[in-house]
C-alpha angles and dihedrals in degrees: 000000000000121000092245092053091047091050089052093046092052091048092238092142093048092048089051093051093045090048093051094047094047090044090055090053092049091050091051092049090048091050090056098040099048098063092036091056092038091239123160115275087237088076090072090051093050092049090052094048094047091051091046092051090046094057098077089039090056091049092048090049091051090051098045101038137049134197112237134172087260093052135264115342136170110270093235090060094055119089113230093237090052094049117115096186089126090061092044088050090057090054091050089051090057090048090052092047092049092047092048090053089055090047091054090049090049093049091048091051091047091049091051093050093047093045115115110259094247088063090050096051095092088056097047093043106238098160126195095202098053115051134144142182122207109212120205109275115242119252106238097173113131095250096035088233100123100073090124088059097048090047090050094051094051090044093053092048089050091052091049093051091046090065093059114104117234092024120103110207123191110235124251099255093058096040092048094046090089092056097096097030112120121225091028114227120242122261095259092052093047091048091050093052091048094043095234134128099209133047130195117203133163149138139255128211115188125189118169108308093339123093134184116202122189119189133182128190111209131195103227097209096054096025087226130136116254094182140352134180141170123218125197109192146152113254091241086071096048096120091049089054090052089051091050093051092047092049091047092052091050090049091050092049091049091053094045100044102023093230132135111249120166115213122227125224128216088214087249098263116209106226128172106255092229092052090050091048091051090049092054091048089050091050091053091049091050092051089055084077096210126123089245090049092055091051091049091048091053091055093046095048091049091049089051091051092050086064098035108022093182099045101135096205093054092044091054092042093053093047093049094047093050091053092044089055091055093043095051093043095242089123133037115254109259122178088211089064090058090051091050091046091051089053090052091051093046089053090055094046092049089067101025116035090176099064107129090184090060091058091048088056091050088053091049090051092052092049091056095056121104092244107034123203104219095188091053091049089051091050092051092050091045089054091047089052091049091052096042109026092163097059105106097202092050089049091051093045091052090048091051091056095055121096134237092271087066093049097127092049090048092053090051092048093051090046090053093046091051091049091054093042109019097168098044111126093195092060091052091048091050090050092048090050091052092050091048103041105027104032100023089225094149100170092052090046090052091054091049092050091048092048089051091050091051092046093056112016090179094062110092095192094077093056092041094052090044089057091052090051090053094045101042104028110023100034094230110133091166090063091039091058092049092051097046090048088056089052089051092051089055096047113023093176096063112102091199089081093060093041094055095041088052092051093045091052089045088058090047089054097245101131095171095059091039090057092046094053096046090050088054089053092049091050088058095045113013094182097052107127090198093056093045092048089051091052091051088053093049093047089050091051095050090049101253092126096153092059090042092057092045092051090046093054092044090051096048091048093050109094091194092066113101125200130218130190107350097324096126089049089052092047093054091048091052089050091050090049093052092049095043091053088055088049090243093141098158090051090050090051091046091050092053096045093044094060097031105033093164087083091068096063101027119124100230091190087075112099121245116248095187143357093278136153092286089054090049096053106028095073089055092050091045089051093050089054091046096051092045092052098253094129097160091057090044091054092048093053093045094056094085093055093063091086094055101088142122093294090059094049092042095057091135096031095252124151116265118250129209095270091050089056092049090052090050089049090048095053091037089058087055087057090053094241103139101172093050090047092055090050089055092049091050089051092051089055092045089052090059101251094153103133096079102011094114091050098040097041116015094039094040112109090209090073097047093106089061097057094099095042111115094224092050091048090051091049092051089051090053089052095047092048091051092047091050089052093050093043088056089055092049092049092048090052091050092048090052090049092051091050091052090050091051091051092051090055 
């Protein structure tokens, strides 16, 4: 008998096919389970290798052994007439067929999830023919003091309609953008700007626990009413009223367009009227966007929950506001707040597993941690998008987390988000951030930021982020100063304006104005670690190193100071620089290890997985050892940084920006590779990272050993010449402004 026939007889080929098909299924299950269970990515690798190793073992087992009625026996001990391999082969055939069916299902699921969003729209029900905008209901209370309530009612009806398949609902931010416009445009004009063919408007009159809600559904093209109704109800039935209005709108649209739309119910929650009223007041305070507004919202949400401890809206509102306080810097970061927020979210998910907002909050929590898990954040947002595919901000947030390899999908997602919510500034800012930080398309990002600023001139974030783009990507500090000044004019209570103006003038070499602006920031927020770190940098630059060191020590010893971004990291580096220049190497080492003790017991032979805190501080420690002649210790500390290279920063094949090059130079210095480091620093300058170049490079102790290197000296001269040129432009602009002011007087 030939070898091939014998292999067939013993079912070796069939076992091989069955093994490969089942292995593919196991790998797919592992790929889904690992991120879902937050397991290390290495698990997928181990699964693959075990299956790979098992393949020849399975083939060898099929050749050497045979299944008989008496059990498994070696093939050589089974007589040919007693062999039942033909029956075993039939069973293997069924296994292969069943596995292939699962493979087809898996591939179909994968294809659907990778499909561009335009191809999915038929499945998720974003219809072009049926679209509606819910305008803010008018407050008809006698004293006009219940606007928060009328806004809340229209908002809840909007959210209810947004969950209905085959109905495209414009998001709140766009629909409410006409609220303060005077004179208010007509319905046809509003509908055209929002891209909808139906508009719901109405009014609310609240008196005690009684409420009258009037609603009208209008056909935008004809400006005629399709349906109108008035509801007089007790506030304890408020959710039932919202359901009734939603169902009536659906019924009217069915009759008008002859389409099948299925209404969605809020499950008619029974909420204490006072708790609901407090929730709506808290929501209005939150949307004010000020530090005081956030504090007020916290109190109102908590008061609502004291009455209704399980009220989902207040639970989510409180959780979101607490995180927003940390994110904006209005509150000091406190791990206990994250624990409390997690408990609030868990409470929501216990009763409502389908809350997309809850998963958004989980993603926000993860992003605020010292060592963020980007894959986990992406998974949370992806789940939020799956649960709420009509929420424009969730769509945009999900798009912003995708990499360059998903560029076409991202474009489709942003297009869809902008269609649902065409006047939403946050969507534009998310899109601009993606263009800037993921694709390095700076000119397109600039246009998006400008469009956002024009769309909502009262929002300072657009101008602020535009200034960062100019300063850190386009190398234009003149334009950066103009933009950040506009942001400051909009919100005079935000210390970020003074902090960034100070750092821009520090880069320009104007220490006097830099000191003036940072003092303004500190007067607004005395415990801002970022403002205090900036002042230490300015004092160091103007030569007042004694006061700089005193302020640094005072800041580090003040437990009320809170740090944002990498301000504590910058503060410790400045302290190390001041001490190194005084040849106080042991004190510099002590400073670093006192405030970052993890360095003392860290195993530096472990590879770096990301540019984390260890990567931030280890080059400084390595440099202290190098300058003080402890080369063996310097080499030991620098070992870990070998894995932080272009491949790590190019995980999605994007182009490096100026800050990326400075990070590479930073870790490269820790590896004692001076020439490569200077190339990285030259690249950071060429990429337009001017806004913090003096702070991040010239005042960085890591680069002290380069100060006498001819290429470094030449690079510093290039920087100083460019700063002198731009400072002249800034001064000329200020002189022109002063002349205009004198003429006006």
